[in-house]
C-alpha positions, 0 to 999 in steps of 0.5 A: 500500499502506498499510503491510504491517504496522504497524511494531513500535515503533508497534504496541507504542505502539498496543497499550499507550496509548490515550486517551478522547479527544485532547489537545494535543501538548506540541510543537504550536507548536514551529516558531513560535518567534521568527517575526512577521507573515506568516512566523508566520501561515504557520507557524500555517497549516501547523499548523492546515490539513487538519483533519477536516471535517463536513457542515453537519447534523453540525456541530450535534453538534460544537458541542453538545459543544464548547459544552456547559453545564458545569453541564448537558451537555444544554444549550449556552451561547448565544454572545452572550446567554451563556444556557444552553438545551437543545441539541436546540432547533435551528430558525429564528427566535424562541428557537430555536438557530442555528449563528452564523458568527462570520466571516459566511459572506456575507463572501467568499460561502462558504455550502456551501463546505467546509471553511470553511462548516462549520469549527466553530472558527467556529460558535457556538450562538446564540439565533435572534433575536439571530443575526438582529440580528447579521446579517452585521455587522462588529465594532467598538466601537459604545458610546456609541451604537448600539442595545441588543439586546433579548435579548443585552443587553450587545451594541450595534449599528448598521446595519453594525456589532456590538459584543458584550458583555464575555464574548464580545468576546475570543472574537469576536477569537480566532476571527477571527484563526483564520479569517484564518490558517486560509484563506489561499487554498490548495486552492480555499479563500478568502483571508480578511483581517482589515481596519481598516474596516467595510462589508466585505461582500461581500468576504472581509474582516472588520473592525475589526481594531483593535477586535479586537486591543484586545478580545484584550488586554482580554479574555483566554481564559476556562476555557470558551474553553480547554475548547472549544479542547481539545474541538474538537481532539479532534474537528477535530484542529486548534486555534485558536492565539490561544486558546493563545497570544493574543500571537500576534495582536500578533505578526502584526497589531500589529507586536510582536515576541517578541524579549524571551523565546522558548520552543521545543522544548517536549517530554515524555518518555516521549511517552505516559506513563500515570498515576504515570509520572515525566514529564520536561518540557523547553523551550529559552528564549532571548531579550534579557532575562535569565531569573532563574527558570523554573518548571512549574505543573501541575494538573487545570484551566486555568491551575492553580497547585496544583503548582509545580516549578523547572526546572533550566537546562542552557545554554538548556534548562530541564527539570524531572521530575514524578510527577503524583499522583491522576491517572486514565486520560482526565484531562487535565493542564494544564501551563504553563512560566513564565519570570521576568525582572526586570520580567515573566513569560512563560509557554507552555502544554501539555496532555496527557490520560493514556492507559489501559494495556492488555495486547497481547492485548487488541487484536483484529485487524481480520481476525479481526473480519471473519473469513472469512464474510459476517458477523462471528462477533463480533457483539454483543461489545466489542472493541479494535482498531487501524488507520489512518484511510482516510476520514472521514464524518459519522456514521462513519470507516474503519480499515484495518491493511494491504492484505491482504483483510478488513483494513478496518472501519466505525467508526460514530457517534463524534465522536472520529476522526483524519485519513487516515493517523492510527493509532487505537486504538478499543473498541466493540461489533461489529454487522452493519447491512444486512450491513456490519460495524461497531464502534459504541457507542464508548467509547474512542479514542486517536489516535497522530498518526503519519501515514503515506501511505494508498494504496488497492488497485487492483481491478476492479468484479468484485473488489467483494466481502466480502474488500474490505468496509471497505477503500479501493480504486481502479478504473481507467478508469471511466466513469459511466452518467449522465455530467454529471448532478448528484450528489444526496443519497442517490443511487447512480450506475452506472459501468463498467470493463473488467470489468463495472459497480458503483455509487457512493453519494452520502449526504446528507453526501457532499463530492460532493453537488451536483457533477457526474459526470465526463463523461470516464473517471476512476480511481475511489477509495473505501471499499467498503461493503456495503448488503444484497446490493450492494457500493458504492463511497463516494468521499471527495471529488472527488479520488477522481474523477481523470482516468483515468491512460491519458489523456495529460495532454498531450492535454488541451486548453489554454485560457487565461483573462485577466485573472485575477483578473477584475473585469467581463469574463473573456477566453477563449483556446483554440487549438481549438474547444470544444463544452462550457463551464461554470463552477463555484463551488468547491462544485461547483455549476454557476453558468453554461453558455456557448455553444461559441463564446463568448469573453468572459464577463460576471463582474460578477454573480458574488460575489468568490471562486474558480471553475472553468471546465470544458470539453470540446474537439471531440475530447471531451477535458476540461480545467479552469482556475481564475480569481478574481473580484474 
């Protein structure tokens, strides 16, 4: 059950507050104070992981927004050359735009491996020919020496290293810091590492760390880089911590400590103020140095100093109350707390986007939009709805209010969204597309970030009808007609359960594309969609195809592989005969099929990374185990 109803307190907030987009919570980095090394890195990983991800095709729409030219929103700023170009000009070679993986995708071999491959914090628009020159080179200091790039003339390179220009040196460093922090080998992802040497291909490494730390200090974040971080947070729902706090890099990789001054418990009251409200800002400041004065700066631009107020001390807690003037709903306010000691000034940042205030009666229940018929009676009307995110796809996401019938809906064609379980307010226009009720032309989105566990409603294939359109459901003990076949894009696959049959649909951006249909019975979860006269299920990822709960886990065949990690030869130890053995990468692509009696695998040809050995025993029971190729 998702929630029986939105709780009264939460509903009140949902009814009265909304944002055009999403801003960094003031306390986003609470819990990182005083930490260094791996402890800080792990704390940041917990904050920025599990972001909203997209298929590769869709990422160009994300970076066209995140990297838009401030003087011409139809253009993007190309990364290494820092020139402006028409954002529709994507292609291969010449002056076309490429999506540059700053952490080269060949360093670890994560092509098509989501979310790493499509993480837009790592993707920048770049001139195609410049991108070819950079290739997968490590980053390091090349000058004096090296070859000057013909187009990105401030960049220099050798056969193995690339030195970006002054406008991108710091950005490169902070992107690589992000990647090495975001991807720690969890959830089937690679463990990316920064090293103090070059020639790191094909390992999941990038160099040179010493140069990156130097550039991070010498070239601090610009207003454009901070704007980009804000924009990506609105879409992916995670930030690059090293743009917000470049000092984190020295705390993690350069043996520096935050002993002098530490900020914690950064908060704002009320939590969601509207323009013209009085706002109380407070923060705890501790450390070895004596703090002489603490002030709060705020304004409409990054690092604004046009408004300043002294913060009053109560023990280690400093606070002040402000009433920002001349702000409208949707405006972003930048806040910086500065603590001055005898010899230094220390700062901590936060941002907030002011909401639009609305009347409770302006929220339309999703059940009213869906109504009781086959089509919505509100087609063509602009409405504001509220619910929890149940699924994210490239061009749409789904909201649902509870587990009652007709409580889910498709939100179409918007960059701004939330993670599953987030509470959102959305305004747009109702339409019917091939009999699927949608809300599109979105002009208002607010993410309350109040995550709750999202559960599904258990049905059978006979229940897939208009009552559950747009809702998250689960069908038990399902078998696929073409078990073992690869799930290709824009293809439907038939399944059966005890009450009949149905279909799942795999779109071009599906996280299941290229993966095999399970050869065993599964409990199938997904969103009920309608396409013309067919009700189909849309799974979100492979976790939605779980081994059926009526199959005893204890009956699964047990297979051990060793050594793990492996360099050249992987040994398989199986107490029972196996009739089918395959190896897949983490993108679900079958790498090799083994003979049933084969007990050793030559792995020297595999790229470094994580792989899945999938097998079926003589009793047709499935099993899987992972191994790491070094």
